N, C-alpha and C positions, 0 to 999 in steps of 0.2 A: 535425595540428599546429594550434596556435592562431595565427590570422592577426590582422591589424590590426583588422578588423571585429569579431572576437571580443573583442579587448582592450577595444574601446569598449563592446560590448554587456555584457560581464561585469565591467566595471571596478569596480563597487561591491562585488561579492562577492569580487573579488580583493584588495580592501583589508582584508578580515576577517583578523585575526591567525590564522595556522594554515591559511588557505586560499590556496594559492599556484598557480602555473602548473601544477604537477604535479597538484594537486587538480582543477583545471578540466579538464585533459586526461583524468584518470581518469573524470570524469563523461562527457566526450565519447566515451570508449571503451566505456562501459557499456551493457548491455541489461537492461531491467527488465520483468518481467511484472506487469501490474495486473489482478487478478481482480475484476471488477465495475466498472461505469461509472456508478454512482449518486452518492449524497450524499458518500461517501468518495472514490470513484474520480475524480470530476470535479476537485475541488481538488488532490488528489495529482498527477494527471496534468498539470494546468495548471502547477503549480509546478515539477515535475520537468522538463517541457519548457522552461519559462522559464529554469531554472537551467543548461540545456545538456546534460542527459542524452541521450546519442547515439541510443539506440534504445528505443522503448517499444512493448510488445505489449499490446493491450487486448482483453479477452475479456468478453463479455456477450451474452445472447440476448434481452434485453428491448427493448421499444420505449418511446419517451418518451411520458409522459402529462402532462396539465395539472397533476396533483397532485405531479409531480416538480419543477416549476420553482422553488418556493421554496428548495430546497436543492441542486439539481443545476445548479450555476451556469454550466456550459459551454453550456447549451441555451437556445434562445429559443422563443417561441410558434410560430414557423414550423417548428420541428423536431418538433413533436408528431406522433406516428404513425410516426416514422422510428426506425431502430435506433440505440440509444445508442452502441454502439461506433463506428459509422461517423461519427456526428455529432461525437463527441468527437475522433476522429481528425482530422476536418476543422478543428475548432476549434484543435487543437494546431498543425497545419500552418500555419494562418493567423497564429499567434502566433510560431512559430519554424520557418521552412521548412527549416532545416538538420537538424532532428530527423527520424529515420526512425521513422515510426509505422505499425504494422500493426494493423488491426482484425480481430477474429475473432468471428463471430456464433455463439456457442455457450456451453457451460458447462465449468467445470473439473471433470472427473470421471475415473473410472478409464480410460475410453476415450481421453480427450483429454490427460491430464496430461503424459505424457512428450513429446508433440509440442509442447505449449505451453511446456514448460520447456526445450526444446532451444535452446541458445545464450544463455540469460539468466544473469545473475550473482546475481539475487535476485528475490524475489516480494513484492508488496504485496497483502495481503488487504483487499479493499474489498467483500466479498461479502454481508455481513449474514446469514451462515449459519454456524452452528456445525459442521454436517456438512462444509461446504466447507473450513472452516479445518482440520478434522481431516485431510482429504485433502491439503491443501497441506502440512501438517506432515509427514505420512508420506512424501510423494514428495520433498520438499526434503531431509528427513533422509537418505533413501536416496541422493540425489545430492550431498549435502554442500553445500547452498545455504542461505544465511540467508533469513529472511522477516520481514516487518513486519506486525503485527496491529493492527487498529483495530475498535472497535465503539461504537455510539452509539444511544441511544434516549431519547425525551423530553428531559430536560435533564441527562443523564449520559453518560459515555464511558469507554472503556478503551483503553489502548495497551500493547503489549509487543513487544520485539524478540527474535528467536531467532537465536542464532549458528549458523554453518554446521555445526559439529561437535557441537552440543547439549551443550557443556560445562556450561551453566547450566540444563539441563533443556529440555523441549519442551512444546508445547501439550497433549499427551496426559498430561503429568504433572499438569496442573491440571484437565483435562477429559477423563478417560479414556473417557467414553461419546461415541460419534459422532453421536448423534441430537440434533436441535434441540429445545430446551426453552424455555419462556417464550413471549414474544411479540415480534414484529418491530415496526419503526416503522410498518408498514402497519396493525397492530392497536393499538399503544399510542401512536403519535404521535412526532413529533420536531420540534425547532426547528432551523432551518437553521444558525445560528451554532454550535450545540453540535456537530453532526456536522462542521462546518467546522473547529472547533478540534482535534478528534481527527485529521482529515485533515492539518492543518498539522503536527502532531506526527509523523505518519507520514512526511511529505515530509522533515522535518528528519532523522528517523532514517535514511532512505535516503541522503540526502546525506552524513551522517556516516559511514555504512558504506562508501560508495563512495569518498569523498575522504580519509577519515582525519582530517577536521577535527572534533574533538569525540569524546566517548566515549558510545556507545550504552548505554542502561540495561539491560544484559543481566541476567537473573535477577530482574527486578522487574516486577510487574503494576501499571501506573499507573492508578489509579481517580480519576475526576474528577466531582465533583458541582457542576455549573454553577449550579444553583438557589441553593446556599449559598456558592458560590465557594470550595469546599474540594477538596483533593486528598489522596490517600493512596497509599502505596507498600506493596504486598504482596509480600514476598520469596517466590520460588518455588524450591523445592528439587528437584533431580533425583532421581527415584524409581528405586531399583534394580530394581523389578519393572515398570517402564514398558515397554509393548509396543513402543515406538518407539525410545527412547534408553537404556533401562535395561540394566545389566550382566547381568541375569538373563534377558533376552529370548532 
């Protein structure tokens, strides 16, 4: 139940048209898995915890490096050498002690997927890995869970939301091969605000899905060119021969 302290804490978002007490309670009752605690995962987790999402499960097996600090904004110089998932957990608890935060030192793979997905309502992909996204897509489709994708490199980004039943298609409809191609931000570079902008969109997508306040952009890949300040929408069609969501599978 929402108490007096909660009313004060969340008073500004409760003033937003369409976001009412039931919406706030829905956030408080929700559990979200965030795969990756880097440039995307940090801002997403910070904003979801601040908004009052009740339970967050964080998974990452990396340790913090100095090169992470310009974009992984939850960490400080004193955190270098420590596990990202643990430090992000501590940062979230320091900001909102009412949120239940679990850190898992590991990866999302075939051995861990079902355990990581147990008890959550949706997944945020913050992995920077096409292969991991493909696994998230497959397992969430099997369990009937929605998930929110984000990707960023250099000064560009992508966002997409996949509904629970894959009425609008799935990640495999646009990327049928599970292997990673191209380069990561480690190889190609990234500006912190670019990945932050993608993460903010992911956080809004999660809040819309959980609260019902706003309509997620199902069926559209949102492409953003921050260098030119341009954005594009690419319609995604459900493929009948898709191995994950197609009628012919």
